[in-house]
All heavy atoms as an XYZ file, in Angstrom:
985
protein
N     167.107     18.004    122.388
C     167.149     19.411    122.733
C     166.327     20.201    121.711
O     166.366     19.913    120.526
C     168.583     19.927    122.726
C     168.628     21.402    123.012
S     170.176     22.088    123.543
C     170.776     20.964    124.719
N     165.592     21.168    122.223
C     164.771     22.009    121.344
C     165.663     22.772    120.390
O     166.639     23.400    120.783
C     163.936     23.003    122.175
C     162.945     22.246    123.058
C     163.207     23.978    121.267
C     162.201     23.137    124.033
N     165.329     22.696    119.116
C     166.077     23.418    118.089
C     165.422     24.776    117.839
O     164.207     24.878    117.700
C     166.072     22.611    116.785
O     166.577     23.397    115.729
N     166.235     25.775    117.772
C     165.754     27.111    117.443
C     166.196     27.492    116.032
O     166.236     28.664    115.677
C     166.255     28.134    118.474
C     165.440     28.147    119.735
C     165.637     27.188    120.718
C     164.470     29.109    119.931
C     164.881     27.196    121.879
C     163.705     29.134    121.089
C     163.906     28.173    122.057
N     166.501     26.473    115.205
C     166.938     26.724    113.829
C     165.882     27.454    113.001
O     166.211     28.212    112.107
C     167.302     25.409    113.126
C     168.550     24.776    113.711
O     169.318     25.467    114.419
O     168.759     23.563    113.483
N     164.608     27.203    113.297
C     163.526     27.821    112.523
C     162.953     29.061    113.206
O     161.957     29.604    112.743
C     162.414     26.806    112.271
C     162.877     25.624    111.479
N     163.236     25.707    110.157
C     163.093     24.332    111.844
C     163.625     24.527    109.737
N     163.556     23.671    110.734
N     163.586     29.489    114.280
C     163.137     30.690    114.984
C     163.489     31.897    114.119
O     164.627     32.076    113.717
C     163.819     30.803    116.348
C     163.397     32.017    117.120
C     162.227     32.011    117.849
C     164.183     33.156    117.124
C     161.837     33.125    118.582
C     163.806     34.271    117.841
C     162.632     34.262    118.572
N     162.486     32.686    113.795
C     162.693     33.877    112.967
C     162.096     35.079    113.688
O     160.880     35.267    113.672
C     162.031     33.698    111.598
N     162.946     35.865    114.344
C     162.423     37.017    115.077
C     161.698     37.979    114.146
O     162.119     38.210    113.010
C     163.662     37.675    115.674
C     164.818     36.830    115.334
C     164.383     35.777    114.390
N     160.591     38.509    114.637
C     159.815     39.463    113.868
C     159.770     40.793    114.585
O     160.356     40.969    115.643
N     159.041     41.705    114.008
C     158.913     43.027    114.605
C     157.594     43.125    115.348
O     156.664     42.379    115.094
C     158.993     44.091    113.515
C     160.357     44.166    112.870
C     160.472     45.309    111.885
O     159.716     46.289    112.000
O     161.328     45.210    111.001
N     157.529     44.067    116.262
C     156.282     44.351    116.942
C     156.093     43.633    118.257
O     155.209     43.965    119.012
N     156.905     42.643    118.542
C     156.783     41.886    119.779
C     158.187     41.716    120.355
O     159.111     41.341    119.625
C     156.162     40.513    119.484
C     155.568     39.722    120.629
C     154.419     40.486    121.298
C     155.058     38.391    120.129
N     158.379     42.000    121.636
C     159.710     41.842    122.227
C     160.226     40.412    122.017
O     159.456     39.460    122.029
C     159.491     42.137    123.714
C     158.239     42.945    123.771
C     157.392     42.483    122.612
N     161.532     40.286    121.858
C     162.141     38.997    121.543
C     161.854     37.947    122.615
O     161.647     36.776    122.302
C     163.667     39.146    121.282
C     164.246     37.882    120.656
C     164.404     39.506    122.527
C     163.974     37.736    119.214
N     161.807     38.345    123.882
C     161.557     37.351    124.929
C     160.158     36.756    124.776
O     159.961     35.566    124.992
C     161.772     37.914    126.332
C     160.747     38.924    126.805
C     159.636     38.527    127.516
C     160.920     40.279    126.534
C     158.705     39.452    127.961
C     159.995     41.206    126.963
C     158.889     40.790    127.671
O     157.958     41.706    128.098
N     159.186     37.577    124.352
C     157.836     37.056    124.113
C     157.801     36.170    122.866
O     157.040     35.208    122.809
C     156.837     38.193    123.982
C     156.540     38.967    125.270
C     155.600     40.143    124.997
C     155.964     38.057    126.328
N     158.630     36.489    121.888
C     158.709     35.651    120.689
C     159.282     34.280    121.037
O     158.847     33.265    120.489
C     159.545     36.340    119.616
C     158.879     37.587    119.059
C     159.720     38.259    118.005
O     160.140     37.601    117.050
N     159.966     39.543    118.159
N     160.246     34.241    121.946
C     160.806     32.965    122.388
C     159.726     32.156    123.098
O     159.555     30.957    122.853
C     162.029     33.186    123.305
C     163.179     33.821    122.513
C     162.462     31.872    123.969
C     164.326     34.334    123.376
N     158.967     32.814    123.973
C     157.886     32.147    124.696
C     156.870     31.582    123.703
O     156.459     30.417    123.808
C     157.213     33.112    125.701
C     155.931     32.516    126.262
C     158.173     33.467    126.829
N     156.467     32.384    122.733
C     155.486     31.913    121.744
C     156.052     30.762    120.908
O     155.327     29.822    120.583
C     155.056     33.055    120.820
C     154.028     33.947    121.430
C     153.370     34.850    120.401
O     153.884     35.060    119.302
N     152.222     35.373    120.742
N     157.319     30.816    120.556
C     157.957     29.754    119.776
C     157.858     28.420    120.516
O     157.500     27.395    119.937
C     159.413     30.128    119.505
C     160.168     29.142    118.660
C     160.055     29.165    117.265
C     160.993     28.187    119.230
C     160.756     28.269    116.480
C     161.696     27.277    118.450
C     161.568     27.328    117.078
O     162.259     26.431    116.295
N     158.164     28.456    121.815
C     158.090     27.230    122.607
C     156.641     26.771    122.721
O     156.346     25.578    122.538
C     158.732     27.445    123.997
C     158.489     26.244    124.901
C     160.233     27.708    123.859
N     155.729     27.684    122.997
C     154.322     27.311    123.123
C     153.800     26.690    121.834
O     153.123     25.654    121.850
C     153.470     28.530    123.479
C     153.624     28.991    124.897
C     152.754     30.211    125.152
C     152.808     30.678    126.570
N     151.903     31.840    126.794
N     154.095     27.308    120.705
C     153.622     26.769    119.421
C     154.259     25.412    119.119
O     153.616     24.528    118.564
C     153.878     27.764    118.299
C     152.998     28.992    118.416
C     153.147     29.932    117.226
N     152.451     31.175    117.456
C     151.128     31.348    117.354
N     150.372     30.333    117.029
N     150.569     32.511    117.590
N     155.509     25.242    119.494
C     156.160     23.948    119.319
C     155.513     22.859    120.152
O     155.343     21.734    119.691
N     155.133     23.201    121.378
C     154.455     22.242    122.252
C     153.095     21.881    121.660
O     152.743     20.701    121.539
C     154.303     22.819    123.687
C     153.311     22.010    124.503
C     155.665     22.872    124.374
N     152.310     22.892    121.266
C     150.972     22.649    120.726
C     151.048     21.859    119.425
O     150.235     20.962    119.186
C     150.219     23.985    120.517
C     148.970     23.792    119.681
C     149.865     24.604    121.853
N     152.030     22.157    118.595
C     152.169     21.488    117.309
C     152.803     20.111    117.389
O     152.875     19.389    116.394
N     153.294     19.730    118.561
C     153.895     18.410    118.731
C     155.372     18.352    118.416
O     155.989     17.290    118.529
N     155.964     19.469    118.026
C     157.394     19.472    117.707
C     158.261     19.464    118.968
O     159.429     19.077    118.912
C     157.742     20.692    116.858
N     157.684     19.894    120.090
C     158.413     19.916    121.354
C     157.665     19.024    122.348
O     156.619     19.405    122.862
C     158.534     21.352    121.909
C     159.280     22.241    120.907
C     159.231     21.340    123.262
C     159.354     23.706    121.308
N     158.204     17.836    122.597
C     157.526     16.905    123.509
C     157.857     17.170    124.977
O     158.819     17.877    125.295
C     158.081     15.546    123.080
C     159.432     15.855    122.555
C     159.344     17.222    121.928
N     157.061     16.586    125.836
C     157.292     16.643    127.273
C     158.683     16.092    127.573
O     159.106     15.084    126.999
C     156.224     15.813    127.996
C     156.309     15.938    129.498
O     156.650     17.031    129.987
O     156.028     14.940    130.184
N     159.408     16.767    128.451
C     160.728     16.314    128.859
C     161.863     16.813    127.992
O     163.037     16.615    128.336
N     161.554     17.437    126.881
C     162.591     17.945    125.966
C     163.413     19.033    126.660
O     162.885     19.900    127.347
C     161.934     18.501    124.700
C     162.887     18.844    123.603
C     163.376     17.643    122.821
O     162.863     16.525    123.033
O     164.274     17.821    122.001
N     164.722     19.000    126.463
C     165.614     19.998    127.054
C     165.636     21.264    126.208
O     165.553     21.208    124.988
C     167.035     19.464    127.155
C     167.223     18.391    128.176
C     168.682     17.951    128.287
O     169.536     18.408    127.476
O     168.975     17.149    129.175
N     165.766     22.389    126.893
C     165.982     23.663    126.221
C     167.472     23.955    126.216
O     168.202     23.498    127.104
C     165.267     24.796    126.960
C     163.769     24.907    126.730
C     163.014     23.978    127.657
C     163.318     26.315    126.908
N     167.935     24.711    125.230
C     169.350     25.112    125.258
C     169.608     25.942    126.512
O     168.701     26.600    127.038
C     169.515     25.971    124.002
C     168.314     25.722    123.167
C     167.235     25.243    124.074
N     170.843     25.945    126.975
C     171.168     26.795    128.118
C     170.900     28.250    127.741
O     170.838     28.611    126.560
C     172.635     26.628    128.518
O     173.477     27.238    127.551
N     170.743     29.070    128.741
C     170.458     30.487    128.499
C     171.583     31.138    127.699
O     171.331     31.906    126.779
C     170.228     31.199    129.834
C     168.885     30.812    130.463
C     168.959     30.825    131.984
N     167.677     30.571    132.626
C     167.144     29.376    132.809
N     167.766     28.299    132.373
N     165.984     29.240    133.408
N     172.803     30.825    128.030
C     173.949     31.407    127.314
C     174.027     30.914    125.872
O     174.310     31.668    124.959
C     175.248     31.101    128.052
C     175.368     31.873    129.323
C     176.667     31.569    130.031
N     176.591     32.078    131.381
C     177.600     32.647    132.003
N     178.752     32.759    131.399
N     177.450     33.078    133.231
N     173.778     29.628    125.709
C     173.814     29.059    124.350
C     172.754     29.704    123.470
O     173.035     30.115    122.335
C     173.602     27.531    124.399
O     174.668     26.947    125.150
C     173.570     26.931    123.003
N     171.527     29.807    123.983
C     170.456     30.387    123.178
C     170.688     31.866    122.922
O     170.439     32.349    121.812
C     169.087     30.171    123.851
C     167.891     30.600    123.010
C     167.861     29.894    121.655
C     166.594     30.343    123.772
N     171.200     32.591    123.896
C     171.456     34.020    123.675
C     172.524     34.201    122.592
O     172.406     35.091    121.753
C     171.863     34.715    124.974
O     173.124     34.292    125.419
N     173.543     33.341    122.571
C     174.575     33.418    121.536
C     173.994     33.042    120.168
O     174.280     33.703    119.158
C     175.743     32.494    121.883
N     173.174     31.999    120.137
C     172.554     31.551    118.887
C     171.675     32.627    118.273
O     171.702     32.859    117.067
C     171.733     30.282    119.142
C     170.996     29.698    117.947
C     171.976     29.098    116.960
C     170.005     28.647    118.413
N     170.885     33.302    119.121
C     169.950     34.319    118.629
C     170.571     35.712    118.546
O     169.956     36.626    117.986
C     168.697     34.363    119.509
C     167.900     33.062    119.638
C     166.696     33.283    120.542
C     167.467     32.556    118.271
N     171.750     35.868    119.130
C     172.398     37.175    119.125
C     171.683     38.187    120.003
O     171.555     39.353    119.639
N     171.206     37.716    121.153
C     170.497     38.596    122.088
C     171.183     38.547    123.451
O     171.981     37.656    123.726
C     169.004     38.232    122.233
C     168.293     38.346    120.895
C     168.815     36.843    122.820
N     170.841     39.477    124.287
C     171.369     39.544    125.644
C     170.902     38.324    126.433
O     169.735     37.947    126.341
C     170.868     40.840    126.294
C     171.510     41.115    127.619
O     171.452     40.301    128.530
N     172.115     42.286    127.722
N     171.775     37.714    127.229
C     171.351     36.568    128.052
C     170.170     36.893    128.972
O     169.368     36.008    129.274
C     172.601     36.222    128.873
C     173.739     36.747    128.063
C     173.216     37.961    127.353
N     170.053     38.135    129.399
C     168.923     38.522    130.245
C     167.597     38.384    129.498
O     166.559     38.128    130.115
C     169.086     39.954    130.761
C     170.199     40.066    131.765
O     170.537     39.107    132.461
N     170.812     41.238    131.836
N     167.617     38.558    128.178
C     166.421     38.396    127.360
C     165.948     36.946    127.412
O     164.769     36.670    127.593
C     166.700     38.830    125.905
O     167.085     40.205    125.911
C     165.495     38.632    125.013
N     166.878     36.024    127.240
C     166.551     34.599    127.294
C     166.120     34.231    128.709
O     165.145     33.478    128.895
C     167.744     33.739    126.832
C     167.442     32.262    126.987
C     168.098     34.064    125.383
N     166.799     34.782    129.703
C     166.432     34.518    131.098
C     164.988     34.937    131.364
O     164.231     34.225    132.012
C     167.387     35.258    132.053
C     166.989     35.192    133.505
C     166.971     33.770    134.059
O     167.716     32.905    133.621
N     166.103     33.520    135.025
N     164.599     36.088    130.828
C     163.227     36.574    131.026
C     162.218     35.628    130.383
O     161.178     35.320    130.957
C     163.093     37.984    130.445
C     161.802     38.664    130.786
C     161.844     40.127    130.384
C     160.594     40.849    130.839
N     160.667     42.288    130.575
N     162.521     35.144    129.176
C     161.630     34.202    128.482
C     161.512     32.899    129.278
O     160.408     32.385    129.490
C     162.154     33.923    127.076
N     162.634     32.363    129.734
C     162.617     31.117    130.495
C     161.858     31.294    131.802
O     161.135     30.404    132.230
C     164.043     30.627    130.746
C     164.695     29.916    129.579
C     164.249     30.099    128.270
C     165.771     29.075    129.769
C     164.863     29.456    127.200
C     166.389     28.425    128.714
C     165.930     28.621    127.425
O     166.533     27.979    126.381
N     162.038     32.438    132.457
C     161.318     32.692    133.705
C     159.809     32.724    133.454
O     159.039     32.163    134.218
C     161.786     34.006    134.338
C     161.140     34.263    135.703
C     161.690     35.483    136.435
N     161.818     36.662    135.612
C     162.977     37.223    135.212
N     164.120     36.680    135.569
N     162.980     38.309    134.471
N     159.388     33.348    132.349
C     157.966     33.365    132.007
C     157.445     31.957    131.765
O     156.354     31.602    132.208
C     157.704     34.247    130.786
C     157.827     35.728    131.062
S     157.436     36.717    129.624
C     155.657     36.475    129.542
N     158.220     31.147    131.048
C     157.818     29.764    130.778
C     157.729     28.965    132.072
O     156.833     28.128    132.234
C     158.793     29.110    129.791
C     158.732     29.645    128.362
C     159.944     29.198    127.563
C     157.436     29.205    127.679
N     158.636     29.229    133.004
C     158.580     28.574    134.304
C     157.330     28.990    135.075
O     156.644     28.147    135.658
C     159.819     28.913    135.135
C     161.078     28.243    134.675
C     162.320     28.740    135.402
O     162.206     29.592    136.308
O     163.421     28.276    135.058
N     157.054     30.301    135.083
C     155.883     30.805    135.803
C     154.578     30.254    135.243
O     153.612     30.074    135.973
C     155.875     32.336    135.769
C     156.956     32.962    136.625
C     157.111     34.458    136.412
O     156.395     35.053    135.576
O     157.971     35.053    137.092
N     154.567     29.979    133.946
C     153.364     29.406    133.321
C     153.315     27.890    133.476
O     152.372     27.247    133.028
C     153.312     29.791    131.845
C     153.035     31.270    131.637
C     152.737     31.607    130.196
O     152.040     30.809    129.527
O     153.206     32.659    129.733
N     154.352     27.318    134.070
C     154.378     25.882    134.312
C     154.709     25.054    133.082
O     154.411     23.856    133.044
N     155.364     25.666    132.097
C     155.698     24.924    130.869
C     157.082     24.296    130.914
O     157.352     23.348    130.193
C     155.605     25.850    129.662
C     154.213     26.388    129.370
C     154.248     27.355    128.210
C     153.263     25.255    129.084
N     157.966     24.877    131.718
C     159.297     24.291    131.858
C     159.658     24.226    133.333
O     159.101     24.950    134.162
C     160.387     25.065    131.075
C     160.625     26.460    131.650
C     160.057     25.128    129.584
C     161.840     27.176    131.060
N     160.601     23.347    133.621
C     161.163     23.249    134.966
C     162.657     23.453    134.853
O     163.301     22.925    133.946
C     160.894     21.870    135.567
C     159.453     21.625    135.912
C     159.235     20.250    136.520
O     160.073     19.372    136.429
N     158.088     20.089    137.160
N     163.183     24.225    135.771
C     164.622     24.478    135.809
C     165.132     24.136    137.194
O     164.476     24.425    138.195
C     164.920     25.950    135.507
O     164.475     26.285    134.221
N     166.285     23.497    137.215
C     166.943     23.191    138.481
C     168.358     23.746    138.414
O     168.987     23.722    137.355
C     166.974     21.678    138.714
C     165.591     21.067    138.921
C     165.647     19.564    139.152
N     166.297     18.830    138.083
C     165.664     18.399    136.970
N     164.389     18.641    136.805
N     166.320     17.722    136.057
N     168.830     24.236    139.532
C     170.181     24.797    139.585
C     171.181     23.747    139.120
O     171.156     22.601    139.573
C     170.509     25.247    141.005
N     172.037     24.144    138.203
C     173.079     23.250    137.699
C     172.594     22.217    136.702
O     173.359     21.365    136.265
N     171.328     22.259    136.340
C     170.780     21.293    135.384
C     170.090     22.031    134.247
O     169.802     23.215    134.344
C     169.794     20.361    136.078
N     169.843     21.316    133.194
C     169.154     21.909    132.044
C     167.689     22.172    132.364
O     167.090     21.487    133.185
C     169.226     20.971    130.840
C     170.630     20.674    130.380
C     170.926     21.448    129.171
C     172.336     21.106    128.689
N     172.727     21.926    127.599
N     167.117     23.141    131.676
C     165.679     23.381    131.767
C     164.989     22.412    130.821
O     165.461     22.179    129.710
C     165.356     24.815    131.367
O     165.955     25.723    132.261
N     163.873     21.852    131.267
C     163.142     20.877    130.471
C     161.669     21.241    130.400
O     161.115     21.814    131.335
C     163.255     19.490    131.084
S     164.928     18.837    131.079
N     161.042     20.869    129.296
C     159.612     21.051    129.138
C     158.913     20.121    130.127
O     159.297     18.968    130.281
C     159.174     20.728    127.690
C     157.663     20.756    127.544
C     159.840     21.701    126.716
N     157.901     20.656    130.806
C     157.149     19.883    131.804
C     155.666     20.098    131.555
O     155.130     21.147    131.901
C     157.539     20.309    133.212
N     155.029     19.124    130.920
C     153.619     19.262    130.546
C     152.741     18.392    131.426
O     153.123     17.280    131.794
C     153.425     18.843    129.086
C     154.305     19.544    128.049
C     154.060     18.948    126.682
C     154.063     21.032    128.050
N     151.546     18.898    131.712
C     150.550     18.051    132.356
C     149.403     17.868    131.368
O     149.442     18.388    130.254
C     150.084     18.632    133.700
C     149.408     19.986    133.566
O     148.759     20.246    132.536
O     149.508     20.782    134.515
N     148.389     17.150    131.757
C     147.293     16.810    130.846
C     146.513     17.988    130.301
O     145.924     17.908    129.240
N     146.488     19.097    131.033
C     145.713     20.264    130.602
C     146.516     21.237    129.744
O     145.939     22.148    129.150
C     145.204     21.040    131.832
C     144.263     20.209    132.680
O     143.694     19.238    132.154
O     144.113     20.545    133.867
N     147.820     21.078    129.690
C     148.674     22.095    129.078
C     148.396     22.321    127.607
O     148.192     23.458    127.182
C     150.165     21.729    129.272
O     150.432     21.592    130.658
C     151.067     22.800    128.688
N     148.372     21.269    126.812
C     148.227     21.455    125.368
C     146.870     22.045    125.002
O     146.828     23.032    124.245
C     148.542     20.151    124.608
C     150.037     19.842    124.775
C     148.153     20.259    123.134
C     150.500     18.547    124.179
N     145.748     21.542    125.514
C     144.474     22.194    125.189
C     144.419     23.653    125.650
O     143.894     24.514    124.947
C     143.430     21.350    125.931
C     144.078     20.033    126.145
C     145.546     20.306    126.281
N     144.978     23.938    126.818
C     144.989     25.313    127.323
C     145.802     26.226    126.418
O     145.369     27.312    126.034
C     145.549     25.345    128.748
C     145.654     26.746    129.340
C     146.207     26.732    130.758
N     147.494     26.097    130.910
C     148.674     26.691    130.646
N     148.697     27.929    130.203
N     149.807     26.048    130.828
N     146.993     25.759    126.032
C     147.853     26.555    125.148
C     147.213     26.746    123.770
O     147.292     27.820    123.193
C     149.217     25.889    124.969
C     150.184     25.998    126.125
C     151.466     25.267    125.786
C     150.458     27.433    126.482
N     146.615     25.680    123.244
C     145.978     25.771    121.928
C     144.905     26.865    121.953
O     144.854     27.713    121.070
C     145.371     24.424    121.532
C     144.766     24.447    120.131
C     144.297     23.069    119.697
N     145.456     22.247    119.391
C     145.759     21.087    119.991
N     144.970     20.617    120.920
N     146.829     20.407    119.649
N     144.064     26.869    122.981
C     143.032     27.892    123.106
C     143.618     29.288    123.236
O     143.157     30.240    122.607
N     144.651     29.405    124.047
C     145.308     30.697    124.251
C     145.893     31.241    122.948
O     145.690     32.401    122.587
C     146.423     30.522    125.289
C     147.289     31.727    125.531
C     148.468     31.397    126.448
O     148.256     30.731    127.482
O     149.587     31.813    126.112
N     146.611     30.391    122.224
C     147.244     30.818    120.980
C     146.210     31.150    119.906
O     146.366     32.122    119.161
C     148.226     29.753    120.472
C     149.455     29.537    121.356
C     150.236     28.324    120.884
C     150.332     30.784    121.389
N     145.156     30.360    119.825
C     144.111     30.646    118.838
C     143.424     31.977    119.128
O     143.172     32.752    118.208
C     143.081     29.523    118.811
C     143.521     28.249    118.106
C     142.492     27.150    118.299
C     143.768     28.498    116.633
N     143.158     32.241    120.387
C     142.551     33.538    120.735
C     143.469     34.692    120.349
O     143.017     35.701    119.822
C     142.209     33.589    122.221
C     140.916     32.867    122.561
C     140.467     33.099    123.997
N     141.429     32.630    124.986
C     141.563     31.365    125.384
N     140.778     30.431    124.871
N     142.451     31.033    126.287
N     144.769     34.544    120.616
C     145.736     35.580    120.250
C     145.757     35.808    118.743
O     145.865     36.936    118.280
C     147.139     35.210    120.721
C     147.354     35.332    122.194
C     148.745     34.864    122.607
O     149.633     34.742    121.744
O     148.943     34.613    123.808
N     145.683     34.726    117.970
C     145.740     34.832    116.511
C     144.445     35.375    115.915
O     144.464     36.131    114.954
C     146.030     33.460    115.880
C     147.451     32.980    116.155
O     148.304     33.808    116.548
O     147.711     31.775    115.985
N     143.310     34.974    116.476
C     142.014     35.296    115.887
C     141.509     36.684    116.293
O     140.824     37.350    115.526
C     140.980     34.199    116.238
C     139.584     34.579    115.816
C     141.390     32.878    115.587
N     141.847     37.128    117.490
C     141.328     38.403    118.008
C     141.551     39.570    117.035
O     140.597     40.293    116.718
C     141.932     38.709    119.372
C     141.335     39.938    120.026
C     141.767     40.089    121.476
N     140.979     39.164    122.291
C     141.494     38.177    123.024
N     142.784     38.000    123.073
N     140.721     37.389    123.720
N     142.753     39.801    116.506
C     142.933     40.929    115.573
C     142.112     40.754    114.279
O     141.594     41.728    113.720
C     144.422     40.937    115.253
C     145.061     40.068    116.267
C     144.025     39.149    116.802
N     141.983     39.514    113.829
C     141.209     39.220    112.631
C     139.736     39.581    112.847
O     139.099     40.232    112.013
C     141.377     37.728    112.293
C     140.551     37.257    111.139
C     140.774     37.725    109.861
C     139.559     36.315    111.343
C     140.003     37.269    108.793
C     138.792     35.847    110.286
C     139.016     36.337    109.015
N     139.189     39.170    113.982
C     137.788     39.466    114.294
C     137.584     40.975    114.434
O     136.599     41.525    113.941
C     137.339     38.720    115.575
C     135.988     39.216    116.062
C     137.309     37.222    115.322
N     138.523     41.652    115.057
C     138.438     43.098    115.205
C     138.370     43.777    113.827
O     137.552     44.654    113.595
C     139.629     43.619    116.009
C     139.551     45.093    116.336
C     140.707     45.570    117.207
N     140.777     44.823    118.449
C     141.822     44.064    118.824
N     142.876     43.949    118.049
N     141.802     43.421    119.976
N     139.218     43.324    112.907
C     139.239     43.880    111.555
C     137.918     43.622    110.839
O     137.381     44.502    110.172
C     140.400     43.267    110.744
O     141.633     43.595    111.387
C     140.413     43.779    109.320
N     137.380     42.422    110.987
C     136.111     42.087    110.342
C     134.979     42.956    110.886
O     134.133     43.457    110.119
C     135.777     40.607    110.539
C     136.705     39.627    109.807
C     136.433     38.211    110.267
C     136.569     39.768    108.316
N     134.955     43.169    112.175
C     133.921     44.026    112.785
C     134.045     45.448    112.285
O     133.052     46.106    111.981
C     134.021     43.995    114.303
C     133.420     42.775    114.913
C     133.460     42.879    116.427
N     132.689     41.791    117.008
C     132.501     41.648    118.280
N     133.006     42.513    119.135
N     131.788     40.635    118.725
N     135.288     45.938    112.224
C     135.510     47.305    111.751
C     135.139     47.462    110.291
O     134.816     48.557    109.842
C     136.967     47.716    111.982
C     137.309     47.907    113.441
C     138.800     48.098    113.682
O     139.629     47.902    112.807
N     139.141     48.493    114.910
N     135.167     46.360    109.553
C     134.793     46.385    108.132
C     133.281     46.394    107.943
O     132.801     46.498    106.817
C     135.380     45.170    107.414
O     136.784     45.205    107.471
N     132.548     46.237    109.036
C     131.093     46.294    108.962
C     130.425     44.982    108.604
O     129.230     44.946    108.320
N     131.180     43.891    108.603
C     130.588     42.595    108.275
C     129.762     42.078    109.441
O     130.077     42.288    110.601
C     131.680     41.578    107.936
C     132.468     41.849    106.653
C     133.648     40.906    106.554
C     131.567     41.713    105.446
N     128.690     41.406    109.112
C     127.832     40.781    110.105
C     128.415     39.409    110.462
O     129.082     38.764    109.655
C     126.407     40.599    109.565
C     125.738     41.883    109.136
C     125.249     42.628    110.338
C     124.474     43.853    109.885
N     124.928     45.063    110.491
N     128.107     38.962    111.665
C     128.595     37.675    112.155
C     128.238     36.547    111.185
O     129.065     35.687    110.874
C     128.014     37.407    113.541
C     128.417     36.111    114.166
C     127.810     36.033    115.573
C     127.788     34.657    116.118
N     127.165     34.599    117.449
N     127.017     36.556    110.686
C     126.561     35.500    109.781
C     127.371     35.510    108.484
O     127.679     34.448    107.927
C     125.074     35.661    109.474
C     124.155     35.459    110.668
C     124.176     36.632    111.667
O     124.518     37.775    111.282
O     123.865     36.383    112.845
N     127.709     36.700    107.991
C     128.517     36.794    106.771
C     129.902     36.201    106.998
O     130.431     35.466    106.153
C     128.661     38.262    106.342
C     127.383     38.915    105.879
C     127.585     40.399    105.617
O     127.916     41.128    106.571
O     127.435     40.805    104.453
N     130.489     36.531    108.135
C     131.828     36.031    108.452
C     131.816     34.517    108.601
O     132.674     33.822    108.057
C     132.362     36.704    109.748
C     133.662     36.052    110.195
C     132.539     38.191    109.531
N     130.824     33.998    109.320
C     130.746     32.547    109.504
C     130.540     31.833    108.178
O     131.132     30.775    107.938
C     129.630     32.198    110.492
C     129.852     32.684    111.932
C     128.631     32.383    112.803
C     131.107     32.075    112.531
N     129.748     32.419    107.306
C     129.558     31.835    105.975
C     130.845     31.837    105.171
O     131.170     30.857    104.489
N     131.572     32.939    105.246
C     132.854     33.037    104.543
C     133.852     32.010    105.077
O     134.518     31.313    104.305
C     133.418     34.451    104.699
C     134.788     34.712    104.119
C     134.787     34.504    102.602
C     135.246     36.129    104.456
N     133.913     31.882    106.382
C     134.832     30.906    106.985
C     134.442     29.492    106.577
O     135.304     28.674    106.222
C     134.860     31.064    108.517
C     135.544     32.379    108.884
C     135.554     29.871    109.175
C     135.450     32.740    110.347
N     133.161     29.197    106.596
C     132.703     27.861    106.204
C     133.074     27.563    104.759
O     133.575     26.479    104.445
C     131.188     27.751    106.404
C     130.671     26.356    106.137
C     129.192     26.209    106.467
O     128.665     27.010    107.258
O     128.592     25.282    105.917
N     132.866     28.515    103.871
C     133.215     28.338    102.458
C     134.706     28.105    102.298
O     135.135     27.177    101.598
C     132.794     29.572    101.639
O     131.372     29.732    101.761
C     133.175     29.428    100.183
N     135.506     28.913    102.968
C     136.962     28.785    102.856
C     137.455     27.479    103.478
O     138.385     26.845    102.973
C     137.651     29.988    103.493
C     137.389     31.276    102.726
S     138.186     32.693    103.470
C     139.849     32.403    102.913
N     136.810     27.067    104.563
C     137.179     25.817    105.220
C     136.982     24.647    104.244
O     137.845     23.779    104.122
C     136.320     25.619    106.469
C     136.674     24.418    107.284
C     136.244     23.148    107.095
C     137.547     24.370    108.408
N     136.771     22.310    108.032
C     137.575     23.041    108.857
C     138.283     25.335    109.099
C     138.338     22.646    109.957
C     139.029     24.942    110.184
C     139.051     23.607    110.600
N     135.855     24.645    103.553
C     135.562     23.571    102.594
C     136.514     23.611    101.408
O     136.902     22.561    100.883
C     134.111     23.665    102.116
C     133.075     23.468    103.224
C     133.219     22.144    103.946
O     133.532     21.122    103.310
O     133.036     22.140    105.180
N     136.902     24.793    100.949
C     137.825     24.920     99.819
C     139.194     24.396    100.150
O     139.900     23.908     99.263
C     137.921     26.386     99.400
C     136.686     26.928     98.727
C     136.762     28.420     98.446
O     137.786     29.044     98.798
O     135.785     28.948     97.885
N     139.615     24.491    101.377
C     140.963     24.096    101.786
C     141.123     22.597    101.949
O     142.211     22.099    102.112
C     141.347     24.801    103.101
C     141.547     26.295    102.924
C     142.673     26.637    101.983
O     143.728     25.973    102.013
O     142.486     27.569    101.177
N     140.021     21.855    101.957
C     140.106     20.400    102.161
C     140.423     19.688    100.864
O     140.175     20.028     99.807
C     138.789     19.854    102.789
C     138.692     20.421    104.194
C     138.764     18.350    102.784
C     137.413     20.040    104.912
């Protein structure tokens, strides 16, 4: 069962979207494998101290995106196909990088300067 022990709600994003992102990042990072069960909606709402409708909204979004399957009377489970992880990785990276790129552009940096800085930092981190 997916553990939400490391889930840390933040500000600026509705909690249901934070739950969705938590699951997506877990899938991309390998911490949440295909077939893994999610806690029941009531269990997760009690664990996080949120309204059950909040968890329901997050699970519905995950279902609509094809990341989980839910059946009446059964647990919801992660359901991945071959394209899911690369698609999610790209989606999450764009979400993370977009504000950074916006800030760099507003700072007046040229593309070549930014790429050089990233290359230097990439090499330093190895």
